[in-house]
N, C-alpha and C positions, 0 to 999 in steps of 0.2 A: 166396371165396363171399360173396355179398352178404347183409347182415343182413335177416332177415324183417321186413316191416312190421307194425306193431301193428294196422293196419287193412287191410281189403280192400274191393273194390267190392261193393255189394249183390248178392245172388244174382240171376242172370238179366240182369244189366246189363253189357254188354261195354265194355271200353276199346279205343280205337283209337289206337295209338302209332306214331310214325315208326320205320321207313320204311313199314310196312304201311298206315298211315293215308292214304298218298297215293292208294291205290286207292279208299278210302272217299270222299275229296274228289273224285276224278275221276268216280266214279259219280254222286254228288250233283250236281256241276256239269253233267254231261252231260244229266241230266234237266231241270235248271233251264234250261239253254240251249235245249233243244228247246221248252220251254214259252214262253220269251221270244220265240223266232223265230216262234211262232204268235200272238203278240200278247197273251200273258197277263202282266199286271202283278203285281208282288210285293205280298203282303199278309202282315203279321206278326200272328200270333194269340196270345192269352194262353195260357200253359201250363196254367192251370186256369180252370174256368168254374163257374157255378151248376150243381149236380148235376141239377136239373130239366131243363136244356137237353139233356143226353144221354139222360135217362130218356124224355123226350118225343120227341126227334129220332131217336135210334138205335133205340129200341124196348125196352120193359121186358121183353119175352119173350126177347130175345137173350142169348146167353152173355156178350157184352161188358158189358151193363148188369147182368144178374143175378148174374154170378160174377166178373168180371174188372176192375172199375173200382177205382182208388185214390181212395176217397172219405173225406173227413175234415171235421171241424167246425173252423172257424177261430175266432179270438179274439172275433169278433163274433157267435158262435153261428150262423153260416151254414154250410150244407152245400155244400162245393165239391169238385170232382173234377178230378184231373189228366186232361188230354184223352186219350181213348182213340182218337180219330179226328179228322179235320179238317173234314168237311163241315158238321156242325152248327154249329161255331164260325164258319165262313165265313158261313153263313146268318144267324146272329145279328148278325154285324158288318155285313153288307150291309143288313139291315133297320134296325138301330140307326142307321146313318149315312146312310140314304136313298139308297144306290147303286141300289136297285131302282127309283127314281123318275127316274133319269137315262137315258143312252143304254144300250140293250140290244143284245146280251147284255153283262152284266158278266163279264169274263174275268180271273180272278186265279190266282196261283200261290203256293204256300207250301211251306216245308220245315222240318224239325226233328224233335224227339223226341216220341213218343206213348207212352202208358203203359197196359199191361194186365197184370193179375196172372195170368199163365199158368204152367203147368209148364215151366220152362226146358229147352230142348233145342236142338240145332243148328238155327239159322234161326228159332227162336221165342224172343224175348227179352221181358223185362218192360219194358224201354225200347227201343222200336223206332224206327228212323229212316225217315222217308218224305219223298217229294216228291209234292205233289198239285196238281191244277188243278181249277177249277170254272168252268163256263160257264153263266150264269144268265139266264133271261128270254126265251129263244127256243126254241120247240119245232120243231126243223128236223133232219131226218135227216142233212143235210150237216154240221151241227154235231156230231152224234153221231160221225160218221165222222172229223171233224177231231180230236176228243178221242182216239179210239182210235189214229189214225195218229200223233198227237203222242207218245203213249206208246211206240208201236212204233219211232218215229224215235229216241227216247232209247236204247232197247236196241240198236238197230242202230249208233248212233254209238259205242257201247262195243265193237263187234265181237262181241257176243253172237250166237250162231247157233242153239244147240240148245234153243230155247224155242218154244212155240206159243201162239197166241191162241185161246181158247175164247170163244164168244159165244152168246147166246140172247136171247129177249124174255120178260119177266115180265108182259106184258100191261098193260092200263090199266083205268080205272074202268068201262069199258063191258063188260069180260069177266072181270075178276078176281073180283068177287063170286060169279058163277055157278061159276067154276072152284074157288073156295074151298069152296063147298058140295059140289061134286062130289068134291073131294079129301078133305074131312072124312068124307063118306059112306063112301069107300073105307077111310080110316084107322080109323074107328070099328068097322069090321068085322074088324080085325086084333087079335090077342091082345097088345096093347101094355101095357107096364108103366104104372103110375099117372103117373109123371113125364112120360113120352112122350105119354100120352093127354092130359094137361093141356096140353102144348105143342101138340098137334094142335088142341085147342080154341081156343087163343089165336092161334097162327099156324101153320097146317098145313104151309106151305111149309118151315118149319124142320125138320120131320121128315124131309123128303127129303135134308137135309144131314147127317143122323145118320151118323157114321162106323162105328158098330158093325156087324159083319158080319151079325148076326142081323136087325137092323132093315133093313139094305140089301137082304137077301134077301126080307124080307116086303114091301118097297115096290117091288120090281123091276117089278111090273106096274101101279104107280100111274099114274093119268091125269097127263099132262104139260101144262103151260101152253101150250107151243108148239103143241099140237094143238087148242087151244081159244081161240085168239086171235080177237078181233073183227076185222071187215074193216079198221077204221082202224088197229088195232095191227099187223095183218099187213102192210098197205101201208107203215107206218112201218119195220118191220123189213126188209122186202124192199128198201126204198130205201136203208137203211143199208148193207146187204150190197152193193148195186149201187155205191155210192160207194166202199166198201172195195175192191171189184174194180177200179174205175177207178184207184184210188190204188196198186194193186199190193200191198195189205196182205193177207197170207195168213191164213186163219182156219179154225177147225173149229167147226161148230155143235154145241153140247152142250145138248140139251134138258133134262137133269137138273140143270143148274147152279143153285145157290142160294147167293147171297152171305150173309155172316153178319150183315148189317144189314137192318132192316125197311123202310127207306125206298125201296128200289129199285123201279122200274117200267120197263116197256118195255126198251130196250137195256141189257143187262147183260153184262159181259165179265170175263175173267181171263186173265192171262199166266202160263203154267205152264212150269217147267223140271224135267223128270223126274230130272235128276242130283242133285237135292236131297233125294230120298227122300220121306218123309211130308209135310214142309213144302215142297211143290213150288211153291206160289204165289209169284210175285215181284212181282205187282202186279195191280190190277183196279179196277173201278168200274162205273158205270152211270148211268142216268137216275133222277131222284127228283122227279117232277112235283108231288107233294103236300106236300113237306117244308116249303117256305117258309110256306105257309098254316098248316100244323100248328104252326109256331113263332110265329105271330102276324103274319106278313107278308102280302103280296099272293099270290094264287094263281098264282105264276109257276113255270114249269118250270125244270129245271136238269139238268146232267150233269157228271160229273167222274170223277177216279180218284185212287188213292193207289199210288205205286210204292215198293216196299221197297228201300231202299238197302242194308241189311244182307244181305238174301237175294240181291240182285244181285251184291254183292261175293263171296258164297259161290259163286254160279253161275259167275262169271268164273274163280274158282279151280278149279272142277270142269272147266272147259274149258281150263285151263292158260293163261289169258290174264291179262295185267296191263295196266291202262290208265294207270298212273302214269307220270309223266315219267321219262326215263332217269336223271336226276340231281337231287339235292336243290337244287343251285345250278348256275349256268353257269360261274362264276369263283370260284377260291379263292385268297386272298391269303396269301403266306408272308413275314412280316416277320422280318428277321434283324438285330435291333438296335432301340434306342429311337427313333432318328430315322426309321428305316424304318417302324416301326409307326405313328408319327404321320402319315407321308405316306400309308400304305396305308389308314388309317382314313378319311382324306379322299377318297382315290381310290374306296374302296368306296361311300361316300355318293354320289359323282358318278355312278358306274356304276348304282347303284340308281335315281337320278333319271332316268337314260337308259333305264330299263326292263330292266336286266340284273340277275339275281339273283347275289348275292355273299356269301360267308362268309370269315372270316379264321381263321388259326391263332392263337388266343389262348393266353396263359399262357407266353410266352417259350420256345417249343419249339425244339429244334434242327432243322436242315434235314431230316434223315432222318425224324423223327417228324412234322414238319409236312407233308412230301410224302405220307406214308402217310395222313394226315388228308385231304389233297387228293384222293387216290385214292378214299377211302371216301365222299367227298361226291358223287361222280359228276360232278364239274365237267368241262367241256370244256377249260378253260384254267386254268393256274396263273400267278399273278404272283409272282415271287420278287424281293425287294428287300432289299439290305443297306445299311448306312450309307455304304459307299464309293460305291455306285450313286446314292444320294441326292445325294452331293456332285457326281457327274458328270451328274445330271439324266436318268439312264436307268433302265430296269427290265427284268428278264428276263421274257419271255413264253413259256410252255411249252404246247404243244398236247398235252394228255394222251391224246388219241386215237391219236397216232402217235409221240409222244416228241420231236418236233422243237422246237427252241428258237431264239429270236432276241432281240436287244436292241432296245428301242423307247424313244423319248424319253418321259419321264413325262407331259409335257403333250400327247402325241398318243395315249396308250394308251386313253383312254376312247372316242374316236372310232373307233379301230382295232377294239376289241373289239365295240362296238355294231354296227359294219358286219359283222364276221365272224359275229356271232350273229343278224343280221337285225333288229336294233333300230335305231330312229331317235333319235339324240341330241336332247335337248330343251334 
């Protein structure tokens, strides 16, 4: 029995360890690859920013800002916050470095950890992993559809099937003020508690996102934004749906959808997987046409998403799927003697240079123990080399998939394995 560690991970922050971490990497890489194929370049963001960036950009009335941020004062007496989401940081970077004054749209992709002080449960972590994209500077329904379709392509690339896309429009400046007043008139006629009434005063849409059964029952007949869109907002939404239809992206219109961040306008969407229970969202996003100006930049439009790597890994598990590679490495070397180890160390380096993944049996193991390690590695081939074979210039090549073996010249084995595994020697 292993000795218990004196330390453990902070509450609500998961570890991803081999071999299970291979699924985490596969999900993250699938999302990133889908974004890169659509022309989104990588942007690396700070893990913490000025607290005011999130208070202004995300919205002070949101649960994220009012309850969930990790905020602290640094040694320079500045208030800084671990990033709870990515869009505000991207906007800050785009404005600060003048990308908004170049070719538009600016299309960027980012990934990494984000931090929210939430009650930990399955699929809800205090350190959550996301892949996100942002397309900034062009208000075009075709771009909205591209963003949605890029997210959908990432999920499909993983083989995920039991999810659905929910979509709506949250209107624009030509209809939101009138709808806000209409919704507030409805909400202020309800017997709301003081905290909910204050939320209705600051941002009435947030009340429609309240998960408490009694509040949901009271707001069941609330006026919906989708029924009060301006002509321009309606045309935009209809065009987005037409593009999604043309792309073959299936969706469900959800007129009650409210995202948890204040900056969303017009196209708003979420990907949902019911197999995850209460934490069913696996990704989502929308358009945020006023955010850049709100943060001191030009009045440029934007749209983006954040996809949950953690929750998608859980969703794959619910569906009984794994996206990890079959084996940790393709080749496993088994040295039997000091001379053999020296040769195999060099052979391993040559194979890695040729694009082949290789591990060795370290620690002077016997043949039986080393071959068990080869089996556990998931390797397709084992290279077995003793000091006698070194003297003869040969090496044993064993195909672990069918147990067949042959003897190969040492100076030919790199090319032979690279060919068998579909790699091109360099």
